[in-house]
N, C-alpha and C positions, 0 to 999 in steps of 0.2 A: 503496497498500500503508500509504504511510502519513497518507494521508487515512481509512481504512476504519477504521485506529486509530484513530485524533482522535475517528471518530464513536461506532466502539466502549466507547471509555472517556465519551465523552460520554454515551454513552447508557447505559453507568450505570451511576452515578453519581447523570444526573438521573432511575430509576427508582430508584434507591436509596433520596430523597428522596419522593420516591411515594408506595413505601411505604410506608416508613416515616412519607408523613398517612395511607394511611390504615390501615395499624398504628392505629394514633391514634385512630380514628376510630371504629374496629373494641370497645379496649379500653376506648374513654368508652362506646361500646354497651352495650356487657354492667356497662360501673362503674352505669351510669341502669339499665340494661332498657329498652334501649328498640329494639324490634327495629331502624325501618330506618337506624340509621346500624354495625351490625352489619349488616346484612347489604354499605352503600356497603362499612361498612371489607374483608368479608371476599373480592364479586367485584372489587371496586379488584386486591387481592390480591391474585385467582385471575389475574386482566387480566396486568398491570402484572409479577408472577414473571418467564415463559416468559421476555416484551421483553428484563427486565434479567438474564436466562437466555443470549437469544441477542444484547445488548450483552457481556459476560461470555467469551462463545465466537469468536465477531469476536476481541475485546481478548487474546484468549492467541494465535488465528491469527496472527491479526496481528505482533503480538511476535516471535512466531516465522521468522516467512516473510522480516520486517526483519531479524532477531537472522543467518539466512541466508544475502540476498542480503548482506547486512554481511563473513560469513566468506568467501562465495564471493570478495567482493570486496579486504578481503585478502590471498588465502589468490593472486590476481592482481597483486598490487602482488608482492607476493612475489615470486612468481616472476621477472614482472620486475626487476627488478631482481637480481634470481639472472641474469641469460643478461644482460643489460648487466652487473653488474658479472667478469663469463664473458669477457666480450667486450672489455670495458675491459683486463682480462691476458692476452688471447691478442694487442693490440693493442699496447701496452708490451712483451712480451717481442717482437715479429718492431718493431719501430718502428727497435730499433739496429743492426741486425744488415744494413735496407737503411737509410739514414743512412750505416756503416762503407762497404759497396756505392757508394753515391751518389761516397763522400767516397775510396775510391776509388779512381772510373772519372773522377776529375772531377780528384786532382792528378796522373797518369797521364798525360788529355786534358794539362794545360795547359803539361808537360811537353814531349809533342808540336806540342805546338803552340809553341814556343820554339826543338827542333833547326827547325823548319823553317821559322820562320824565322830562324835564321845561316845553315840548310844554300837559303838560298832564294835568286834572282839576277832583274834584272830582273821576272822574267814569273809573278809572285808573287802567286797568285790570292786570298785569300782564304776563297770562301769551300769551296773545295774542297777545303783545308788542311783548315779547321770538317766535312768531308764523312769525312777521312780518317781527321781524329782520334777521332772516335764511331765507324767502324769499326773503328775498333783497338780500341776499349773495350765494342766490341756485346753479348761474351758478361756484360758484368759489370752490363749498364741492362739486356739483356734479366731478368736476376737480378734486379733492381732495381724495371720494370715488372712482375713476377708480383705482386714484394713486395705494393706498394703499391695494386694490387689486389688483396690478398689485407686490405691495412686501410679498404682501402674495400669491403669483407665485412659488417667488425666494424666497421665505424660507421654501414655499414644496420645490423646488430643491436643501436646500443647505440641507435639515431632508435626505431628502433619500440615501443622499451623504455626510456625512456625516464621516468619518469614524475621528475624532478626532484635524485629524494635525490643522486643524482652528478653531474658542476660534465664532460654534456654536453658546451657551446658550448667548454671546455678542449680534448677530445679531432678537434670538429674542428678548431680551430683547430691542434692537431699535425697532420688531414688534408693539411690546404692547404699547413703548410710545407717538408712533405713532395712532397706533388705540386707546388710550385714547384722545391723542389730539386728532385725527375729533369725536369721541363721543360728548366732548361737546361744541365743534363748531358745526357740526350738531343737536345738541342741545342742549342751554350750561344750565345748573343748577343751584343754591345756586339761589343770587343775585345778586343786580349788582355790590352794594361793593367788593365782593365778586370777581367780572369779574377778575381785570385788574388780582389779584393778585393768584386766575387758569390757567385763559390762562398766565400769565409771565411763572406759574411753567413748566406747562406741557411744552413748548417754552422749556424752557428753560434747557429739558429732552432732550429733542426731538435735540436737537442742542449738547448735551452735547456727545447724541449718536453720532451720526454724525463726531462729531469732534473724538472719538473712531475708528468710522471707517479708518479714512486718518492718524493714527498716523503714 
């Protein structure tokens, strides 16, 4: 469409110059009272004028189409930004509650693990203990799992509607952090001695991302 517009503009201006030349020829012919220049100027104007009009029409139509396309493109970008912002707000609103649920579950797991160690005998089984503390908090873990899935869907909406206006990478980082927190709480790895430090780090990362979203 831009090619047609440029061609139309060039055609219009070139034919304008040609018509001016033929008009001058016609005027000179009248002044000197010579039929040849008058006829040449008249015929040239008759032939060139429609070409000029075609160029003018093509320029107008092309300009309108380009404006229409630009308006449509602007509307698409505007709609994408709206959908991104809406999904980002929903993401932020859910994010804190999921983080709080994981924090509650992780705190309960840590306490249960400590109690199991205190009440253990020589046949203490770490894997069995971890499985038990996860089972004890399965309700919170399942609720967090549903929340993380919701956050992923919101993140996908943001990804599809990312125009560069908003910081998609920041939301992606926030999701990765809470996903990592969920993975740890849903089945803790490492030793009991490392549990508290690991959970504190993961929880703080989630809090940092939440603060970033609401700054």
